[in-house]
N, C-alpha and C positions, 0 to 999 in steps of 0.2 A: 388834177394834180395829185399824184399818189405814187406809192411804191408798189410794184407788182412782181411777184414771184410766180413763175409759170413752170410747172413740172420740174422743180429744182431738186436734184439729187446730188449727193457728194459722197465720195468714197475715200477712205484712208487705207491703202493696201487692200486687205480683204474685208475691212469693216465698213459698214454702211452708216454714215453719220446723218444723212438726210435721204428720205425716200419719197420722191415725186411730190414735193410740197407745192401747193397752190395757195397763194395768199395775196391779199391786197390791203395795204395800210393807207388810209386817206389822210390828206393834209389836215393838220391840226389835232391829230389823235395823240394820246399818250398810252402806249401799248407796252405791256409787260410780258416778256417771254419767260416761261418758267418750266422747270423739269428737273429731275434728279441729275446728278453728275453723269456725264456721258450720254445724256438724252439727245444732244444735238443743238441745244439752244445757242451756244456760242458760235458754232459753225453757221447756223442760220443768220445770226446777227451779222457776221462778217460778210456773208454772201449778200445780204440786203444792203449793206453799206458799200458794196463794190470793192471791198478789200480782198475778197477771195472769189475766184471764178469757180462756179459750181461745175462738177463733172458732167452734169447733164442739165438741161433747162436754161431758163433765161430770167434775169432780174433787170427791171427798168425803173428809173426814177424820173418822173415827169415826162415819160415817153422816150427818154434816152437810155441807152445801155448803162447800167450802174457804174461801170468803170469809167465812163466818160462824163459822169455827173459828179465827180469827186469834189468840185468847187462848192457844191450845195451841201456837202456832208461833213459833219464833225464826228469823229469816233474817239471815245475815251476807252482805252483798254482797261483790264480789271484793276491794274495798279498804275494809273496814269502818271504818278510821280516818277515812275521809272523812265519816262520819256523826257525828263528835265535834263538838259545838257548845256544850257547857256552859261555865260559867265555870271549873270545875275538873273533873278526872277523876272525882271523887266525884259531881258533879252529872250527868255523862254516864252513869255506871253506875247511878245512882239513878233515872234518868228512867223506866224501864219500871215498876218497882214503885210509884213515885209516881203514875204515870198510871193504875195499877190501883187507886189509892185506899187503899194500905196505910198503916198507922200508922208513925210515925217509927222506932220500935224495930224493926219488921219490915223497914223499908227498910234500916236499918243492917245487919241480919242478911243481907239479900240482897246488899248491896254487899260485905260481908266474904266471903260465899260465893264470889261471882263473881271478886273480886280474887284470892282464894286459889286458885281453880280454874285460872286462867291463869298463876299465878306472878308476879303484878304486886306490886311492893313497896308496902307500906302507906304509905310516905313520899311516894309519888307521887300519892296521892289528892287532896292539897291543891294540886297543880300544875295549871296550864293545859295543854291538850293541845299547845299550840305549843312547850312546853319539852321535850317527850318525844322520844326517838329514834324512828326509823321502826318498829323492832321493838316498842318499848313502846306506840306508837300502835296497832299491830296487835292487841296483847294487850288494850289498853283497849277497842278496838272490839268484840272478841269478848266481853269481860266485860260490856259494856253490853247485849249480846244475852242472855247467860246469866243476868243478874239477873232476867229475866222468868220464870225457871224453866220453859222450854218443854218440853213432852213430845216435840215433834218439832223437830229442829234442821236447818235447811237452810243449806248453805254453798256459795258459788261461789269456786272456786280458793283455798281457805283458806291455802295455803302460797305463793302467788304473791309473788315479790319477797323472800322470806325466805332467809337463808343456811341451810346444812345444820343447824346446831344449832337454829335457830329452827323449821325444819320438823319436826325430831324432837320439839321441845316441843309443837307443835300436834298431832302424831300421838298423843303420849302423852295429851294432854288429851282428844282425841276418843275414844280407847280407854277412858279412865276414865269419861267421861260415858256411853258406850254400855253399859259394864258396870253403871252405876248405873240403867239402864233407859231412857235417852233414845234415841229413834229418830233416826238421823242419815242424812241424804241429802246427798251432796256432789257437786259437779261438778268434774272435774279433767281437765287435758290429760295428766296423768302418773299413770295408775292404778296403775302398778307400785309407786309409793311407798307406797300404802295397801294393797297386796295382803295383807300379813300381818295386818291388823286388820279388813278388811271382810269381811262375810259373803256379799256378792253384788256382781257387777260387771255393769253394763248398758252396752252399747256402742250408740251412736246414730250413724247415717249418713244424711245427707239427710232428717232428720226422722223416721226410722223406727228401731225397735229391731232390730238385726241380731244381737245376742247378749245373753243374760240367764242368768247362771250363776255358778259358782264362779270366783274370780279366779286362774286358772292361765295361765301364759304361752302354753301351747298354745292356749288359748281366744282370747287376743289375736290370735294368728297366724290362727286360723280366722275371726276376725271381719274380717280384712283390714287390721288395723292394722300399718303398717310404719314404721320410724323409723331414720334414719341414726344417731341417738344410741344406740339399742338395739344396732345392729351394731357401733358403735365400742366400746361398753361390753363386748360379748362378745369383741372382739379384745383389749381391755386385760386382761380376765380370763384369756384364753389366754396372755398374757404374764406372768401372775403378779400383776396388780393386783387387790386386793380391792375391787371397785367394784360398785354395784347396776346392774341392767338398767333404766335409766330413760329416759324420754322428755325429761327436762329437761337441757339443756346446763349450766345453772348448778349443778345437783346433781352432775352427773358431774365438772365441773371442781373443785368443792369437795372431792369424795371423793378425786380423784387428788392434789390438793394435800395433803390430810390424810395419804394414804399416803406421799407423798414426805417430809413433815415427820417422820413416825414413823421412816422408814428413816434419815433424816439424823441423828436423835437416837439411833439404835441400838436402837429399840424393836421392830424386826421381825427 
């Protein structure tokens, strides 16, 4: 049981997004795809999920062509809240199980499971998505994917635009789903944020895999990833600030502000 990419290449007009990628992701893994903007990570994610047919090569999921295994796959786009279209949040979360032909009781169970998994309040289910906050919309968008009970979950920048507590909530959710047996593949520009929960880090540069292994910082350096944010975080740590080594300026700013608040309150 696995996802296999064999000789996968993809082209956009004259640009090469992926160049003869060979990759296998085994059942139960939590894999992070990372790389600079334009490196090809989002294109690879879509090809692995069966959403995009590669120009060359082949992708299979559990031995089936990826496009024919869509019932096993859940894909959350970079801003999943943009996919909300139902009259209420319940309708949005119920869409996948309804589309699968499940009975009303089973649909209700799926909605309850997905709502609870993302930590969305039950009182919001009767609300239209236009009345929700940005963070609540993000959770509702993810819940609408989870209600399909996918065996393979693909996410593109799942923490984009969220504050630090929101990112922590998403990370905890993904860790719990993975422990429950869901295979997760996510694309992120900030792999260090997921280093503690992922089993494997894949670095993509110019459409090619340049590193595939354990998520250690030394590996990031070996892969050629450099960041002013990482260097700033290290300087702050040297000055006594308890901050993560992150590629995200938003996360670094949030953590610095959190440290300052704790110190001002006398908690440090």
